[in-house]
C-alpha positions in Angstrom: 56.7 -68.1 -88.9 58.4 -66.1 -85.9 60.2 -67.2 -82.9 61.1 -66.6 -79.2 63.3 -68.1 -76.8 62.8 -69.9 -73.8 64.7 -67.3 -71.3 65.6 -70.3 -69.0 67.2 -72.8 -71.5 67.4 -70.5 -74.7 65.2 -72.9 -76.5 63.5 -71.7 -79.7 59.9 -71.7 -79.7 57.7 -71.4 -83.0 54.4 -69.3 -82.9 51.8 -68.4 -85.4 48.9 -65.8 -84.2 45.4 -65.4 -86.2 42.2 -64.3 -85.5 40.7 -61.2 -83.6 39.0 -61.0 -80.1 40.5 -62.0 -76.7 43.4 -64.4 -76.5 43.1 -68.1 -76.9 46.4 -70.0 -76.0 46.1 -73.5 -78.0 48.1 -76.3 -77.1 48.8 -79.4 -79.1 49.5 -82.9 -77.9 52.0 -85.3 -78.0 53.5 -85.5 -81.9 51.5 -82.8 -83.2 52.3 -79.1 -84.0 50.7 -75.9 -84.4 49.5 -76.6 -88.0 47.2 -79.3 -86.4 45.1 -76.8 -85.1 44.2 -75.7 -89.0 43.9 -79.4 -90.2 41.5 -80.2 -87.5 38.6 -77.6 -88.3 39.9 -75.6 -84.2 41.2 -72.6 -86.5 38.4 -71.9 -88.7 36.0 -72.4 -86.1 37.3 -70.0 -83.4 39.4 -67.5 -85.4 36.9 -65.1 -85.4 35.8 -64.7 -82.0 39.4 -65.4 -80.6 42.9 -64.1 -81.2 44.3 -67.7 -81.8 48.0 -68.3 -79.8 49.2 -71.4 -81.7 53.1 -72.8 -80.9 55.1 -76.2 -81.2 55.7 -77.6 -78.3 59.6 -77.8 -77.4 60.8 -81.5 -79.3 57.9 -80.4 -81.9 57.6 -79.0 -85.5 59.9 -76.3 -85.7 60.3 -75.2 -82.2 64.3 -76.5 -80.6 64.7 -80.1 -79.9 66.5 -80.1 -76.4 68.0 -83.9 -75.4 66.7 -85.8 -72.7 63.8 -86.0 -70.8 65.1 -83.1 -68.0 64.5 -80.9 -70.8 60.9 -81.1 -70.8 59.9 -80.9 -67.3 56.6 -78.9 -66.7 58.5 -75.8 -65.5 59.7 -75.6 -68.9 57.0 -76.0 -70.7 55.3 -73.4 -69.0 58.0 -70.8 -69.4 57.7 -71.6 -73.1 53.8 -70.9 -72.7 54.5 -67.4 -70.9 57.8 -66.1 -73.2 55.2 -66.6 -76.4 52.6 -64.8 -74.4 55.1 -62.3 -72.8 56.4 -61.9 -77.1 53.1 -60.8 -78.1 52.4 -58.5 -75.1 49.6 -60.2 -73.7 49.1 -60.2 -69.9 46.5 -62.8 -69.6 45.1 -65.4 -72.0 41.9 -68.8 -72.3 43.9 -71.7 -72.3 43.0 -74.7 -74.1 45.0 -77.6 -74.2 44.2 -81.7 -76.0 46.2 -84.6 -74.0 49.8 -83.7 -73.4 48.3 -79.9 -74.1 46.1 -80.2 -71.3 48.5 -81.5 -68.8 50.8 -78.3 -69.8 47.4 -76.4 -69.3 47.5 -78.0 -65.6 51.2 -77.1 -65.2 50.4 -73.6 -66.4 47.5 -73.7 -63.6 50.0 -74.5 -61.3 52.7 -72.5 -61.7 51.5 -69.3 -63.3 47.8 -69.1 -63.2 47.7 -65.3 -63.0 48.4 -65.8 -66.7 45.0 -67.2 -67.4 41.5 -66.7 -67.7 39.7 -70.1 -68.2 41.1 -73.4 -69.0 39.7 -76.1 -71.0 41.8 -79.5 -70.4 40.6 -81.7 -73.1 41.4 -85.6 -72.1 44.0 -85.4 -69.9 44.3 -85.3 -65.9 46.8 -83.4 -63.6 48.1 -86.4 -61.4 51.6 -88.2 -61.5 52.1 -90.4 -64.5 54.8 -92.8 -63.2 52.2 -95.9 -63.7 50.6 -94.5 -66.5 49.9 -98.1 -68.5 48.6 -95.6 -72.0 51.7 -93.7 -71.9 53.8 -96.2 -71.1 52.5 -98.2 -73.8 53.6 -95.1 -76.1 56.7 -94.5 -74.8 57.5 -98.5 -75.9 56.0 -98.0 -79.2 58.1 -94.2 -79.9 61.2 -96.7 -78.7 60.0 -99.0 -82.0 59.9 -96.1 -84.3 57.8 -94.0 -85.8 56.2 -96.4 -88.3 54.9 -98.8 -85.7 53.2 -95.6 -83.9 51.6 -94.5 -87.2 50.3 -98.2 -87.6 48.9 -98.4 -84.3 47.3 -95.1 -84.1 45.3 -95.3 -87.7 44.7 -98.7 -86.7 42.6 -97.3 -83.4 41.1 -94.6 -85.1 39.7 -95.9 -88.3 40.8 -92.3 -90.0 43.4 -92.4 -92.3 45.8 -89.3 -91.9 46.0 -87.4 -94.7 49.3 -87.5 -96.9 50.3 -84.0 -95.4 49.6 -85.2 -91.7 51.7 -88.7 -92.6 54.4 -87.0 -94.3 54.5 -84.3 -91.2 54.3 -87.1 -88.8 57.0 -89.3 -90.1 59.5 -86.4 -89.8 59.1 -86.1 -86.0 62.5 -86.6 -84.3 61.2 -90.0 -82.4 64.2 -89.4 -79.7 62.9 -85.4 -79.0 59.3 -87.4 -78.2 60.8 -90.4 -75.8 62.1 -87.6 -74.5 59.2 -85.4 -74.1 57.2 -88.5 -72.8 60.0 -89.2 -70.3 59.4 -85.7 -68.9 55.9 -86.5 -68.4 56.8 -90.1 -66.4 59.4 -88.8 -64.5 57.2 -85.4 -63.5 55.4 -85.1 -60.1 51.6 -84.6 -60.0 50.6 -81.0 -60.9 47.1 -81.4 -58.5 48.6 -80.0 -55.4 47.1 -76.6 -56.0 44.0 -77.3 -57.8 42.0 -77.0 -54.4 42.8 -72.8 -54.5 42.0 -72.3 -58.3 39.4 -69.4 -59.1 39.1 -69.0 -62.6 36.8 -70.9 -64.8 37.7 -74.6 -66.0 36.2 -77.2 -68.5 37.1 -80.9 -68.6 36.1 -83.2 -71.1 36.8 -86.6 -72.4 35.5 -89.6 -74.1 33.8 -92.6 -72.3 36.1 -94.7 -74.0 39.3 -92.4 -73.2 41.3 -94.5 -70.8 42.0 -90.9 -69.3 38.3 -90.1 -68.1 38.2 -91.5 -64.7 41.1 -89.4 -63.5 40.2 -86.5 -65.9 36.6 -86.6 -64.4 37.9 -86.8 -60.7 40.2 -83.6 -61.7 37.0 -81.7 -62.1 35.2 -82.4 -58.8 38.7 -81.0 -56.9 38.6 -77.7 -58.5 35.9 -75.3 -56.9 33.2 -74.5 -60.0 34.8 -76.7 -62.5 32.9 -78.5 -64.9 33.3 -81.5 -66.7 31.6 -82.9 -69.9 31.9 -87.0 -70.7 31.2 -87.5 -74.4 29.8 -90.7 -74.8 32.0 -93.2 -77.3 35.2 -91.2 -77.9 38.4 -92.2 -77.1 41.6 -90.4 -76.8 41.9 -89.8 -80.2 38.7 -88.8 -81.0 38.5 -86.4 -78.1 40.4 -84.4 -80.7 39.2 -85.6 -84.3 35.4 -85.1 -83.5 35.4 -81.4 -83.8 31.4 -81.6 -84.1 31.3 -83.0 -81.0 33.8 -81.2 -78.7 34.0 -77.5 -80.3 30.4 -76.8 -79.0 31.4 -77.8 -75.8 35.0 -75.4 -76.0 32.2 -72.4 -77.7 29.8 -72.4 -75.2 32.3 -72.8 -72.2 34.4 -69.4 -73.4 31.2 -67.3 -74.3 30.3 -68.2 -70.7 33.3 -66.8 -69.5 33.4 -64.2 -71.6 29.9 -62.8 -71.2 30.5 -63.2 -67.4 33.6 -61.0 -67.3 33.3 -58.4 -70.3 36.2 -56.6 -68.8 39.0 -59.3 -70.2 
């Protein structure tokens, strides 16, 4: 797979492209990789209508794993995404991010909104996270090791990981992931510019997801934004229940495209 480099610190970023149509940047969550889009069904569901641009976040997969939470600021995450788009000659793209990927999407919305056609924010919000109980819980769990994280994840979802997913999960760089989450915890809020957002935005979260309240609040602060509450879903299911999630995404993107055929 091809790589590009972050122009600020030189971190290598692995990416992949698939499909045809308007560009759609897919930004995965913590502990993920670009392979998750195929494993979970998003890739097959979206590739016939969109040119999918997928990449491994820094600290994940085959992208670079720099040390320390200072290597995982919102600005660096944004410059990674922009470096991938620039490498492909893409001026603007739809952006869909889940969990941490949505947090990065909010960072793009703040620092580079001119590169976005629209934004789908899956199960996250732009507000400061220094006191976020869920984030602090996961940081503490990762500090205990990957086996502890895997056990907790599988117990909470009732969805067993495939052998491939399990192998990939246990091959992670745990220090890098702790650095990634530390970068989120130490970052200031990304909500300062929300009142001036002019692109279409869709937010969603399950009603059993701890981020639901703040995710829905964020949508009220963005002019014209839509928000979907998905009954009964928790944070993991907000990604895994593609049967409930993907229809909202495809309907939203189709509406944006039909309203702006020149995209």
